[in-house]
Each structure stands twice: as C-alpha cells, then as structure tokens.
C-alpha positions as CSV (number, residue, x, y, z in Angstrom):
1,X,-56.5,23.4,15.4
2,X,-56.6,23.4,19.2
3,X,-53.1,23.7,21.3
4,X,-52.5,20.4,22.9
5,X,-51.1,22.4,25.8
6,X,-53.5,25.1,26.1
7,X,-56.5,24.5,24.4
8,X,-56.1,27.4,22.5
9,X,-58.3,27.2,19.0
10,X,-55.4,28.5,16.6
11,X,-55.4,28.8,12.6
12,X,-55.2,25.4,10.9
13,X,-52.1,26.9,9.2
14,X,-50.4,27.9,12.2
15,X,-47.2,26.2,13.4
16,X,-47.1,27.5,17.2
17,X,-49.8,28.3,19.5
18,X,-51.1,32.1,19.5
19,X,-51.7,31.8,23.1
20,X,-48.8,29.8,24.6
21,X,-46.4,29.4,21.7
22,X,-46.3,25.7,21.8
23,X,-45.4,24.0,18.7
24,X,-48.2,22.2,16.9
25,X,-47.1,19.1,16.4
26,X,-49.5,17.9,13.4
27,X,-48.7,21.2,11.0
28,X,-45.2,21.1,11.1
29,X,-43.8,21.0,7.4
30,X,-42.1,17.4,6.1
31,X,-39.0,16.8,4.2
32,X,-41.2,15.4,1.2
33,X,-44.4,18.4,1.3
34,X,-44.7,21.8,-0.2
35,X,-46.4,24.2,1.8
36,X,-48.7,26.4,0.1
37,X,-46.9,29.6,1.3
38,X,-44.2,28.4,-0.5
39,X,-45.9,27.6,-3.7
40,X,-47.3,31.7,-3.4
41,X,-44.0,32.8,-3.1
42,X,-42.6,31.2,-5.8
43,X,-46.2,31.9,-8.1
44,X,-46.7,35.0,-6.7
45,X,-43.6,36.7,-5.4
46,X,-45.4,39.9,-4.1
47,X,-47.5,37.8,-1.8
48,X,-47.6,39.2,1.7
49,X,-46.9,42.4,0.7
50,X,-49.1,45.0,2.3
51,X,-52.2,45.4,0.4
52,X,-52.2,42.3,-1.4
53,X,-55.2,40.4,-1.7
54,X,-53.5,36.8,-2.4
55,X,-55.3,36.6,-6.0
56,X,-53.6,36.3,-9.2
57,X,-53.6,39.3,-11.6
58,X,-55.1,39.4,-14.7
59,X,-53.2,40.6,-17.9
60,X,-54.3,44.2,-19.1
61,X,-55.4,44.6,-22.7
62,X,-54.5,47.7,-25.1
63,X,-56.6,50.2,-25.8
64,X,-58.5,50.4,-29.0
65,X,-56.3,54.1,-29.6
66,X,-52.8,52.3,-29.6
67,X,-53.9,49.1,-31.3
68,X,-55.1,51.5,-34.5
69,X,-52.1,53.4,-34.2
70,X,-49.8,50.2,-34.7
71,X,-52.2,49.4,-37.4
72,X,-51.7,52.6,-39.3
73,X,-47.6,52.5,-38.7
74,X,-47.7,49.2,-40.4
75,X,-49.5,50.1,-43.5
76,X,-47.3,53.5,-43.5
77,X,-44.3,51.1,-43.6
78,X,-45.9,49.1,-46.1
79,X,-46.5,51.7,-48.4
80,X,-43.0,53.4,-48.2
81,X,-41.5,50.0,-48.8
82,X,-43.7,49.7,-52.2
83,X,-43.3,53.3,-53.0
84,X,-39.5,52.2,-52.4
85,X,-39.5,49.9,-54.8
86,X,-41.5,51.3,-57.3
87,X,-39.2,54.7,-57.4
88,X,-36.0,52.5,-57.5
89,X,-37.5,50.7,-60.3
90,X,-39.0,54.0,-62.3
91,X,-35.2,55.5,-61.6
92,X,-33.2,52.7,-63.2
93,X,-30.8,53.4,-65.9
94,X,-31.8,50.7,-67.4
95,X,-35.8,51.5,-67.1
96,X,-34.9,55.2,-68.4
97,X,-33.0,53.7,-71.7
98,X,-36.6,51.3,-72.0
99,X,-38.7,54.5,-71.8
100,X,-36.5,56.7,-74.0
101,X,-36.6,53.9,-76.9
102,X,-40.1,53.6,-76.4
103,X,-40.4,57.5,-77.5
104,X,-38.8,56.8,-80.9
105,X,-41.2,53.9,-81.4
106,X,-44.2,55.8,-80.6
107,X,-42.9,58.7,-82.3
108,X,-43.3,60.9,-79.5
109,X,-40.6,63.6,-80.1
110,X,-42.2,65.7,-77.2
111,X,-41.7,63.3,-74.4
112,X,-38.6,62.1,-76.4
113,X,-37.1,65.8,-75.6
114,X,-37.7,65.2,-71.9
115,X,-34.9,62.7,-71.5
116,X,-32.2,65.2,-72.4
117,X,-30.3,67.9,-70.4
118,X,-30.0,71.2,-72.8
119,X,-29.3,74.3,-72.3
120,X,-32.3,76.1,-74.1
121,X,-31.0,78.5,-77.5
122,X,-32.2,80.0,-80.6
123,X,-31.6,76.7,-82.3
124,X,-31.4,74.0,-79.7
125,X,-35.2,74.0,-78.2
126,X,-38.0,71.6,-78.3
127,X,-39.6,73.0,-81.2
128,X,-36.1,73.0,-83.6
129,X,-35.8,68.9,-81.9
130,X,-39.3,68.2,-83.2
131,X,-38.7,70.0,-86.6
132,X,-35.7,67.6,-87.1
133,X,-36.8,64.6,-86.1
134,X,-39.9,64.7,-88.3
135,X,-37.8,65.6,-91.4
136,X,-35.1,63.1,-90.0
137,X,-36.6,60.0,-88.5
138,X,-39.5,57.6,-89.9
139,X,-39.2,54.1,-88.3
140,X,-41.7,51.5,-87.8
141,X,-40.2,49.3,-85.2
142,X,-41.4,46.0,-84.4
143,X,-40.0,45.2,-81.3
144,X,-36.7,46.2,-79.8
145,X,-34.8,44.4,-76.6
146,X,-32.4,46.6,-74.0
147,X,-29.1,45.2,-73.1
148,X,-26.5,46.3,-71.1
149,X,-23.2,47.0,-72.6
150,X,-19.5,47.4,-70.7
151,X,-18.2,49.9,-73.2
152,X,-15.2,52.1,-72.1
153,X,-15.5,56.0,-71.2
154,X,-13.0,58.7,-70.7
155,X,-11.9,58.7,-66.5
156,X,-11.1,62.6,-66.4
157,X,-10.7,65.6,-69.1
158,X,-6.8,65.1,-68.4
159,X,-6.8,61.8,-69.3
160,X,-9.0,62.6,-72.2
161,X,-6.2,64.8,-73.6
162,X,-3.2,62.2,-72.8
163,X,-4.0,59.1,-73.7
164,X,-0.4,57.6,-72.8
165,X,-1.6,57.2,-69.1
166,X,-1.9,53.5,-68.2
167,X,-5.3,54.4,-66.5
168,X,-6.3,56.2,-69.6
169,X,-9.8,54.2,-69.9
170,X,-12.3,53.1,-67.3
171,X,-15.3,50.8,-67.9
172,X,-18.8,52.5,-67.6
173,X,-19.5,49.3,-65.7
174,X,-17.3,50.3,-62.8
175,X,-18.9,53.8,-62.5
176,X,-22.5,55.2,-61.8
177,X,-21.8,58.4,-63.7
178,X,-22.0,56.8,-67.3
179,X,-24.5,53.7,-67.9
180,X,-24.5,52.8,-71.8
181,X,-27.0,50.6,-73.3
182,X,-27.1,48.8,-76.6
183,X,-30.6,48.4,-77.9
184,X,-31.5,45.6,-80.5
185,X,-34.6,46.2,-82.6
186,X,-36.8,44.8,-85.6
187,X,-38.1,47.3,-88.1
188,X,-41.6,46.3,-89.5
189,X,-41.4,43.7,-92.7
190,X,-37.5,43.2,-91.9
191,X,-35.6,40.1,-90.3
192,X,-32.6,41.6,-89.8
193,X,-31.8,43.2,-86.1
194,X,-30.4,46.5,-86.3
195,X,-28.5,48.3,-83.0
196,X,-28.7,51.6,-81.6
197,X,-26.6,52.6,-78.5
198,X,-27.9,54.8,-75.6
199,X,-25.8,56.8,-73.3
200,X,-27.2,57.5,-70.0
201,X,-25.2,60.3,-67.9
202,X,-25.7,60.9,-64.0
203,X,-26.9,64.2,-63.8
204,X,-26.2,66.2,-60.2
205,X,-29.9,66.5,-59.1
206,X,-32.1,63.9,-57.2
207,X,-35.6,62.4,-58.7
208,X,-38.0,61.6,-56.3
209,X,-36.0,63.3,-53.7
210,X,-33.4,60.4,-52.7
211,X,-32.9,58.5,-56.3
212,X,-30.2,59.1,-58.6
213,X,-31.4,61.1,-61.9
214,X,-30.1,60.1,-65.2
215,X,-30.4,62.1,-68.5
216,X,-29.7,60.7,-72.2
217,X,-26.5,62.0,-73.8
218,X,-27.3,63.9,-77.2
219,X,-23.8,64.8,-78.3
220,X,-24.2,63.0,-81.7
221,X,-27.4,65.0,-82.3
222,X,-26.1,68.5,-81.6
223,X,-23.1,69.9,-84.2
224,X,-20.9,72.9,-82.2
225,X,-19.0,75.7,-83.9
226,X,-20.9,75.6,-87.6
227,X,-19.5,78.1,-89.7
228,X,-21.2,80.3,-92.7
229,X,-19.1,82.2,-95.0
230,X,-20.9,84.8,-97.0
231,X,-20.1,88.1,-98.6
232,X,-19.8,90.9,-96.8
233,X,-22.7,93.5,-95.9
234,X,-25.2,89.9,-95.8
235,X,-27.8,89.3,-93.7
236,X,-27.6,85.3,-92.9
237,X,-31.0,83.2,-91.6
238,X,-30.9,79.6,-90.6
239,X,-34.5,78.5,-90.1
240,X,-35.6,82.1,-90.2
241,X,-33.2,83.2,-87.1
242,X,-31.1,85.8,-87.8
243,X,-27.2,85.2,-87.2
244,X,-25.4,87.4,-85.1
245,X,-22.0,85.9,-83.8
246,X,-19.2,86.6,-86.5
247,X,-15.7,85.4,-86.2
248,X,-13.5,88.3,-85.3
249,X,-10.0,86.3,-85.4
250,X,-8.7,84.4,-88.3
251,X,-9.0,81.0,-88.7
252,X,-6.9,78.7,-91.0
253,X,-9.9,76.2,-91.3
254,X,-12.4,78.3,-92.6
255,X,-12.8,80.6,-95.6
256,X,-12.7,83.4,-93.4
257,X,-9.3,85.2,-94.9
258,X,-11.3,86.4,-98.0
259,X,-11.4,90.2,-97.3
260,X,-15.1,90.5,-98.9
261,X,-16.3,87.6,-96.7
262,X,-17.9,87.4,-93.4
263,X,-18.1,84.1,-91.2
264,X,-20.6,83.6,-89.3
265,X,-20.5,81.2,-86.0
266,X,-23.6,79.0,-84.9
267,X,-22.6,77.8,-81.4
268,X,-24.4,74.5,-81.0
269,X,-27.5,73.8,-83.8
270,X,-29.3,70.0,-84.3
271,X,-28.0,67.9,-87.1
272,X,-30.0,67.7,-90.0
273,X,-31.4,69.4,-92.7
274,X,-31.8,73.2,-92.3
275,X,-33.0,76.2,-94.1
276,X,-30.4,78.7,-95.0
277,X,-31.5,82.1,-96.4
278,X,-29.4,85.0,-97.5
279,X,-30.0,88.2,-97.7
280,X,-28.0,91.2,-99.9
281,X,-28.7,94.7,-100.3
282,X,-27.5,94.5,-104.0
283,X,-28.3,90.8,-104.7
284,X,-31.4,88.4,-104.8
285,X,-32.5,86.4,-101.9
286,X,-30.7,83.4,-101.7
287,X,-32.2,80.3,-100.0
288,X,-30.8,76.6,-100.2
289,X,-31.5,73.6,-97.9
290,X,-28.5,72.3,-96.4
291,X,-27.4,69.5,-94.5
292,X,-25.2,69.9,-91.2
293,X,-23.3,67.7,-89.3
294,X,-19.8,66.9,-87.7
295,X,-19.0,64.1,-89.9
296,X,-16.5,65.9,-92.1
297,X,-15.2,69.5,-92.6
298,X,-17.5,70.2,-95.2
299,X,-20.9,69.6,-93.4
300,X,-19.7,71.7,-90.4
301,X,-19.1,74.9,-92.1
302,X,-20.6,76.2,-95.4
303,X,-19.7,78.7,-97.7
304,X,-22.3,80.6,-99.8
305,X,-21.9,80.2,-103.6
306,X,-21.8,83.4,-105.8
307,X,-25.3,85.3,-105.0
308,X,-27.1,86.8,-108.0
309,X,-27.0,90.2,-108.8
310,X,-30.3,92.2,-109.2
311,X,-31.4,93.0,-112.8
312,X,-31.6,96.6,-111.6
313,X,-28.5,96.7,-110.0
314,X,-26.7,95.1,-113.3
315,X,-28.9,98.4,-115.2
316,X,-27.8,100.9,-112.9
317,X,-24.1,99.8,-113.3
318,X,-24.3,100.0,-117.0
319,X,-25.9,103.4,-117.0
320,X,-23.2,104.9,-114.5
321,X,-20.3,103.4,-116.8
322,X,-21.9,105.0,-120.1
323,X,-22.0,108.4,-117.7
324,X,-18.2,108.1,-116.3
325,X,-16.8,107.2,-119.7
326,X,-18.6,110.0,-121.0
327,X,-16.9,112.3,-118.6
328,X,-13.4,110.7,-118.7
329,X,-13.4,111.1,-122.6
330,X,-14.7,114.8,-122.4
331,X,-12.0,115.5,-119.9
332,X,-9.6,113.8,-121.6
333,X,-9.8,115.8,-124.7
334,X,-9.3,118.6,-122.6
335,X,-6.3,117.5,-121.4
336,X,-7.5,117.8,-117.8
337,X,-5.9,116.4,-114.8
338,X,-7.3,112.9,-113.3
339,X,-7.8,114.6,-110.1
340,X,-10.6,117.0,-111.3
341,X,-12.7,114.3,-112.6
342,X,-13.7,113.3,-108.7
343,X,-14.5,109.5,-109.8
344,X,-15.7,107.3,-107.1
345,X,-12.6,104.8,-107.0
346,X,-10.9,102.1,-104.9
347,X,-9.4,102.8,-101.9
348,X,-6.7,100.6,-103.2
349,X,-3.3,102.6,-103.9
350,X,-2.1,100.4,-106.4
351,X,-5.4,99.7,-108.5
352,X,-5.9,103.7,-108.2
353,X,-2.7,104.1,-109.4
354,X,-3.2,101.9,-112.6
355,X,-6.9,104.0,-113.3
356,X,-4.9,106.9,-113.2
357,X,-2.3,105.4,-115.6
358,X,-5.2,104.8,-118.0
359,X,-6.5,107.6,-117.9
360,X,-3.3,109.7,-118.8
361,X,-2.9,107.0,-121.5
362,X,-6.1,107.8,-123.3
363,X,-5.3,111.4,-123.4
364,X,-1.9,110.9,-125.3
365,X,-4.2,108.4,-127.8
366,X,-6.5,110.9,-128.1
367,X,-4.6,114.5,-129.4
368,X,-1.0,114.4,-129.9
369,X,1.2,117.6,-128.7
370,X,1.5,119.4,-131.9
371,X,-2.7,119.6,-132.1
372,X,-3.6,116.5,-134.5
373,X,-6.1,113.9,-133.3
374,X,-9.8,113.8,-131.9
375,X,-11.1,117.2,-131.8
376,X,-14.8,115.9,-130.8
377,X,-16.6,112.6,-130.3
378,X,-20.3,112.2,-130.3
379,X,-21.5,109.1,-128.8
380,X,-24.4,107.7,-130.4
381,X,-25.2,104.2,-128.8
382,X,-24.2,101.5,-125.9
383,X,-24.6,98.4,-125.9
384,X,-24.1,96.3,-122.7
385,X,-22.4,93.0,-123.6
386,X,-21.8,92.1,-119.7
387,X,-22.2,88.2,-119.1
388,X,-21.7,88.3,-115.3
389,X,-24.7,87.8,-113.5
390,X,-23.1,86.5,-109.9
391,X,-21.7,88.5,-107.3
392,X,-18.6,86.7,-106.5
393,X,-15.8,86.0,-103.9
394,X,-13.8,89.3,-105.1
395,X,-17.1,91.5,-104.6
396,X,-16.5,92.7,-108.1
397,X,-18.2,93.2,-111.4
398,X,-17.2,93.0,-115.0
399,X,-19.0,95.9,-117.3
400,X,-18.2,95.0,-121.2
401,X,-19.9,98.0,-123.3
402,X,-19.6,98.5,-126.9
403,X,-19.8,102.3,-128.3
404,X,-20.9,103.4,-131.7
405,X,-19.7,107.0,-132.4
406,X,-18.9,109.6,-134.7
407,X,-15.9,111.9,-134.4
408,X,-14.4,114.5,-136.0
409,X,-10.1,114.7,-136.3
410,X,-7.8,117.3,-136.6
411,X,-4.9,115.4,-139.3
412,X,-1.6,116.8,-140.5
413,X,0.3,116.2,-143.7
414,X,3.9,115.5,-143.3
415,X,5.1,117.1,-146.4
416,X,2.9,120.4,-146.3
417,X,2.6,120.4,-142.9
418,X,-0.6,121.8,-143.5
419,X,-3.8,120.8,-141.2
420,X,-6.7,119.6,-142.4
421,X,-10.3,118.3,-140.4
422,X,-11.7,114.8,-141.0
423,X,-15.3,114.1,-140.1
424,X,-16.0,110.3,-139.8
425,X,-18.8,109.6,-142.9
426,X,-20.0,106.3,-141.0
427,X,-20.1,104.9,-137.3
428,X,-17.1,103.8,-135.3
429,X,-17.2,101.0,-132.4
430,X,-14.9,100.2,-129.9
431,X,-15.1,97.9,-126.6
432,X,-15.1,99.8,-123.1
433,X,-14.2,97.5,-119.8
434,X,-14.7,98.5,-116.7
435,X,-14.3,96.7,-113.3
436,X,-16.1,97.7,-110.2
437,X,-16.0,96.7,-106.7
438,X,-18.3,97.1,-104.0
439,X,-16.7,98.9,-100.8
440,X,-18.2,100.7,-98.3
441,X,-21.8,99.7,-99.6
442,X,-21.2,101.1,-102.7
443,X,-19.8,100.7,-106.4
444,X,-16.3,101.8,-107.0
445,X,-14.3,101.6,-110.0
446,X,-11.6,99.3,-109.4
447,X,-9.9,99.1,-113.1
448,X,-10.2,100.7,-116.3
449,X,-9.2,97.8,-118.8
450,X,-10.1,99.4,-121.9
451,X,-11.1,102.9,-122.7
452,X,-11.3,102.4,-126.5
453,X,-9.3,104.4,-129.9
C-alpha cells in the first residue's frame, strides 16, 4: 500500500508508513473486524517469537519401542490379575475342603496325606496312614456337596480350661483361623445322604507367597498316649515297630502299678487296627490284632493277657522241682540247716520265712528226736500234674508233682522200748507242690506248699 502522504510503498498489512510514519487509513482495524494477528495469537501463541516460522506444528508420534513396552506392560498386568484370581480361588478354604474330599472319593491316600500338617514319627507317617486307610475305608461315593457350617471353636487355651467365661466360645465364622465345612454325600446304591465334617486350620505359612494356607485337622484320626501293659522282660512291637518308652511314674488310670508288669506309651498313633506282638524269653510269641481309638478307656490302653509258657520252660521247671525236692529231703533226713542248701529262693523276706518254716516242719515229720522215723527214702518216679500253661500277671508258676517212693523206717515199741526196722513192701505216693516266681530273669522258689510225708 502506498503512503498517501509521501508515496512510500508499504506492506499491505502496515498501519503506519515505514518512511514518514503517517497513518495508513485503509489498514486501521474496525470494531467489527478481527485481525489475522489476533487469530495467530489465540491459535498460535508462540507466533512472533524469534525463530517461529508462522506455521502450525504437527503432533509427534510415539516411538515403536515405547508402544511395544506399553503393550507388554498391559499384557503383564492382565496376566498378574488372572493369576491372582486363579491363586485366590485355589487357596480358598472351600476349594481346599473340596480337593480333600475328592481324595476320599478317589481313594488317593497319598494325595490325601498332603492336606495334613503332621510331624512324622514311627507311627505317624505317610506309609502308616496309607495302611490305616486301606484297612479302614472302603467307600463308593456317588456324589457330594460342600456346605459352609458356622460352628463353634475355642477362643483360646485359657478359655478352654475355664468354660465359665462369658466369651468362652467364638464363632468360627468370625475368625480366619478355623474353617469348618459340612460335606453331604451319597453312597453308591443309596438314596439317603450322609455327612462328614471337615475342619481346616490356618497355618503360619503362606501359599504362593501371599495367600493364607490351610491344612486339614485330623485329630479324630490320631490317638494320643496309647498305653500297652505287658509282663516284665517283654519286648513289645506294634506294626513291627519296637516300643521303647516306658511309664516311669505311677498312674492310677492304667495297670502300671502291678510289680510284674511294664507299661509302654505310644505318644501318637493313627486310630484303627494294628498288629501287636509281644516276645518274652520264657513264653511263646504273642500276636493279636487290636483296635486303637480314643472313644473310651479300653480302646486307648491295652493289657496283654497271660502269655503262654514255652513247653521247654515247663519241662525244665518240672525237672528242676525233682532235683530240688530230692536235695531238700536228703538234707532234712540229715537235719541240715536250711541255709546250707543254697536254694534259689525269692527275695521277698516274708515268703522266704515261709519256705524256711516248711523245710523245718519237714525235718520234724521225717525223724523224731528219739531216732524213730524215716531212715532212708528212695524215689522211683515223678509224675507231673501241673496244669498251668500261662505266664500270669503275678509272674508265678505252680508246679504240682506226685512222687512214688520206697522207704526204710525205724519204729519203737512203746511197751518194750525196743527199736525195729520197717521196709516198705509196696510203693508209696505223695503230692509235692512248689510255686516259682520269675525274678531277675530266673525262676526262684516262692513257696513250698506241700513236701509230702
């Protein structure tokens, strides 16, 4: 545009002459118009800044590597969420209860054992559990359903001991420590539902690093402090495992106080049928299948009945009685003191006094002070009439023999005071009866009941 005053050719957008500064009238903005400069200032506020070329800038695209990284992050987040949902489902108490009952349905005792939290011992281990389940459980379950049960559990051990506390019980639904479920199931061929209770206990560990872990409580399958009483000197086995722990203090609840018995204790053992074996140096091996459970006193303890004495032991006792009796009679005929006999007798002082008394009485019966009585005795035969075959709780054996003998006696005529000799013309018979007791791994005389004559 030319300046009307000086004629200078100016830029069409100029409002004043570049030469003289006169106002270019045609280029003045009106109140109704908006200049391009105003538009640029609103749309492109950086216009006029040094280096700005007056053109609208283009949006920059993200680099390909950044896009890939964002996609991978999204995929990772999705995987984490999926895994979290799956892990939460797998570790839920109800899912554990269902999985546990499925092992019963399938008869998978190996897997079933993995649901427990047990400290292994001689009798509490996977092999013992499988053996118990194979002997005890034979169910054909058609279908089952897991139901949540709101049962009661002890709040703590103190309240368990003192039930008068107003907060004695605490609902298991209020605590994550114990979860109880009822399983309704149908046996094959039956239309009547049955039920089983599964109790889960929260462990101190975690599953999959973050989720609570529960194990199945099996206290109902385990018997604590099972007692078995056997004659002393016995070796005891349960399921071919030797017992070693004995009771060392009296207990009125068990048959421990019997002086001839030992009581062994099994701290923990699976309930059910077990094989008991007892060995004793003088008895036949005793074996029996016993039921162990904690339903009552008689099934949480067991006293072995009388063991059967070996035939050889009974024969040896008969032979020993014959030898001892001949020695006793020979010594009595010579009026020897009891102490010179050196017999193997009981250590019980009262019983020992009775044995001495029986011997002294025999001396008086065999020969009087005036010299009359038996001069000699000849034993022809011994017959064993003993009927005892058991090694009873007292640890004794009753030996009953009959002797056949001949004799020579000295008689006195009370009118003439003359002595004469009398010899038997036919055999005489007399019973002899000894009681032996097994002390310190040997048989010793406990009592002389009858010495004949």
